[in-house]
N, C-alpha and C positions, 0 to 999 in steps of 0.2 A: 681345060691344063688349068691345074693348078699351081702356083709359086711363092713359097713359103718366105715369108719375113717376118723379123726382129724388131721389137723394139722396149724400150726402157725406161717406163713415164712412172714419176712416182716409189720409184727404187721398186718396182714390178717389174720383172719380165712377161714381156706378151708375146705370142708365135699366133701369127695368122697367116690366114694363104688366099693369096688373090685367086678369084676366079675371075677368067679369062675368056669373054665369048668371041671378042673382035680385039685387034690392036690397039696398043694405045697410042695415042699420039696426043701434043700438047694440046688438045682444046678435048678430050676427055674429061667428063666432072659427074660420069659416076662407074662405080668399083662396085663391085659384089664380094666381098672378103668372107673369108670362115673364121668363126672364133673361134674354137672350142666346137662343139657341137654347132654349132649357129650358123645357120648364113644369115647375113648384113648389107642387107644394101645402102651405101652411104653417098652422098655428090657433096660436089662443093658450091658454096653460098656465096654471096659477098661478105659475110661476115664470118664466114667458116670453112667449115662440116658439118653437115647433120645428117639424121639417119632417117631412111627414107621409108622402109616399112617398120609399119610397126606392132604386126605379130610378133616381133623377133624380141629377144634381152633386149631392155630397153641402155644404151651407155654410157657414160657421163661426158658433158659436150667435152673435157679433156682430155678426156682418153679418144673421143671419137677426131678432136684437132691431129693430135701426136699422130695418130695413125692416116690422118688424111696429110699431114706435115709431111710422114716417114715417104706415102707414097707421091707427094709432088717433087720430091730431091730424088725420090729413086727414078720419075717417069723425068724429071724437068719439066713440070706441067708448068703455064703460065696462070 
């Protein structure tokens, strides 16, 4: 199931879809998202958010953190 989400980052709008394989809990640390046609796996690290799959397009760290922050707020992650 895909849930569309939107963020504004550096004066640009991004629409991404969260691909949910299982329910999201406060302990969820990995998310699969679709940004455009790319499926990207992001994970929470002690210093922020990082991209886990290397075969997809590489996103800038500040954009990854903005997406991760949006997910954290949306799902009240710890």
